[in-house]
N, C-alpha and C positions, 0 to 999 in steps of 0.2 A: 265349941271345940275348934271350929275352923277359923275363928276370927283372928288369932295370932298369925298363922301362916299368911293370911290375906294381907295383913298389915305389912309384913316383911316384903311381900311381892310388890306392893305399891310403893314402898320406900326405895327399892333398888334403882328404878329409872331416875328418880330425883337425885340420888347419890351419884350415879354415873354422870348425870348432866352437870352437876356442880363441879365434879372432878375434871371434866373436859374443858371447862371455861378458861382456867389459867393458861392452858397450852395454846389457846387461840389468841391470847394477848400478845405473844411474841410475833409481831407482824413484819419485822424488818426484812426477813428473807422470803416472805410469802408474796409472790407476784400478784399485784392487784390493780385494777383500773379505778378510775375516779368517775366523775359525772359526764354527761353527754358533751358538754363544751370541751372538756379535757380530751375525750375520745376524738372529737373533731380535729383538735390540734395534733393529736397523735397521727391521725390519718393524713394530715398535711405533711408530716415528716416522712411517713411511709411513701407518699408520692414523690417527695424530694429524693429519697433513697433510691427509688426505682429508676429515676433519671440518671443516676450515677454521677461521676465527675466530682466526687468529694474526696479531697486529699486530707483534710483535717476535720475531725468531728468533735464538737464541744457538747458534752452531756452534763446535765445538772438540773437545778431548780431555778428559782427566781433570780438568783445572783448571776447565773449564766443567761437566763432568759432575757434579762434587761440589757444585755449587750445590744439588743435591737431597738431599744428605746432612744428616741431623739430628744432627750430631756437632760439639760445640764445638771439638774438636781439629782436625778436617779437613772441616768441612762448612759450607754457607752457606744452608741451607733457611730459617731464620728471616729472614735478610736478604732472600732471594729473595721470600718471601711478603709481606714488607713493601714492597719497592721495585719488583719486576718483575711479580709475579702480577697486580696491578691494571692493568698495561699490556697484558694479554692476551699474555704472553710464553710461548714454548715453548723448552725446553732440549733441543737435539739434540746434546749432547756425549757422547762415548763414551771412556772411559778407555783409554789406549794408542794412540789413533788418531794417524796421521801424515797428511800432506797427501794421499797417494794413497788413503787410506781414506775421507776426507771427499769426495774427488772421486767415488769409486765410489758413495757414498751419494747424492750430489746427482744423479748420473746414473741412479739407480735408484729414483726415486719420492719422495724426501723433500721435493721442491719442488712436487709435484703436489697441487693442491687448496687451496694457501695463496697469499696475496698479501701478505706482510708489508710494513709501511711501513718497517721498519728491520731490518737484520741485524747482530748483534754477532759478529764473527769474530776468534778468536785460535787459531792453529794453527802447528805447526812445531817445538815443543820436542822432540818425540819423534823428529824427523828428525835431530837433532844428536847428537853423541857417537858411541859405539860400540855394536855389537851385544853380546849377552851374552858372547861370547867375549873381549871386551875388546880385540880387534884389528881387526875389520871395521868400517870407517867406514860409518855409516848413510847420510848424504848430506853433501856439501859445502855450505857456506853458499850458494853460487851456485845449487845444485840446490834447496835449500829455498826460496829466493826464487822460483824457477820454479814450484814447487809451490803456494806461496801465490798467486802471480800467476794460475795456472790456475784456482784456486778463485774468485778475485775475478772473473775473466772469465766463468766459468760462472754466477755469481750475477747479473752484469750482463745476461747474455743471457737467462737463465731468469726473472729477477725484475727487469725494467727499472724498475719503480716503486719499488723498495726503495732506501733510503739505506743504505750499508754503513759501519758503524763498525768500521774495521780497527784492532785493537789490536796494539801491539808485543808481541812475546813477552816474558813476564815473566822477570826474572832468576832464576837458579837457583844453588844452592850457597851455603854460608854466607859465604864470603869472596870478595873481588873477583878473586882469582887463580884461581878455579875455571875449568877449561879451557873449559867451555861458555858461560861469561859472554862471552868474546871472540867466540865464534861467534854468539851471540844479538845482540850489539851490531852485528856486521857485517850480519846478516840484517835487523835492524830499520832500519838506515840505508838499506838498499836498498828494502825494502817501503814505507818512508815516501814514496817517490817515486810510489807508486800513488795516493796521495791527490790528488784534483783539486778538493776543497772543494765539489763539486757532488753527485756520486753516491758517491764514496768519500772518507771522512773518516778520516784516520789520527790515532791518539792513542796516545802512549807514556806509560804511567803507572808504569813499572817503578821509577822512583826513589822512589816512595811506599812501597815495600816495603823500602827500605834506609836505613841510617843515613848520616850525612854522610861517614863513612869507607868506605862501600861494603859494610859488613857487614850481612847480613840477620838481623834479630832473630828468634829462634825463636818468639816470640809471634805474629808475622805469618804465618810459614810454618813450622810445627813440624818438617817434614822437609826444609825448605829448597827445596821445589818446589811443594807444594800449599798454598794459603792455609788458615789456620784460620778460625774465626769472625771474628776481628778482621781478618784479611786480606781476607775477603769484604766486610766492612764498608768497608774502605779502597777496594776495587774499586768497590762500589756508589756510594760518595760521589764517586769520581773520574769516573764516566761518566754519572750520572743527569741532570745538567744538559744535557750534550751530547746524550744520547739523547732527552730531552724536546724539545729543539729540532728534532731530526731528525723527530720524529713530527708536527710541526705542518704 
């Protein structure tokens, strides 16, 4: 007589667990750290922030991170030294970061000690596409938009004096039919609405990396994702006038 109630009680936890799993999958707005090497880099940025003296802060993933690479094929150090170092700029980009990782960094010390006049933000490409299994969706475009929005809100709250230059995510893939191109286009159309022309200034320079037919030349982005030296020159030329205006 007691066997049926017992079975029901045993099934309840399993049902609750399965129901909770999908909610955990939306990770773009959940601040999250990565591995020990990543935390070490984050701590280096925290130390830089504590020293102060930063007028321009670049935030992002590998595309921002590689401004510091001295490699003609995939680095922009020479262009950085020429255009941005004189502006007292700091590069807080980490390769592989997604929106949730940048959120965690901002909530754990990277904004303490500095009061930048401008922040150059581009993030979200690593939230698109699939995980390494080729099946698990990282985030939907709507979720990526939520992640970018959360970062912008955090910056506005923590650094109200800063003007934010929000860049559209750069195109990726050699040809216009690359599946992540459509996702990026959708995301950019949505985050463009965050621009208010007062505190947040949206700028999409993606077309500068493409030919008229939508094909990405290899000399701009050798791996069709990360700019080479010429690509970083294009990036610098595209934003320096706007950035200079924001610093006034």
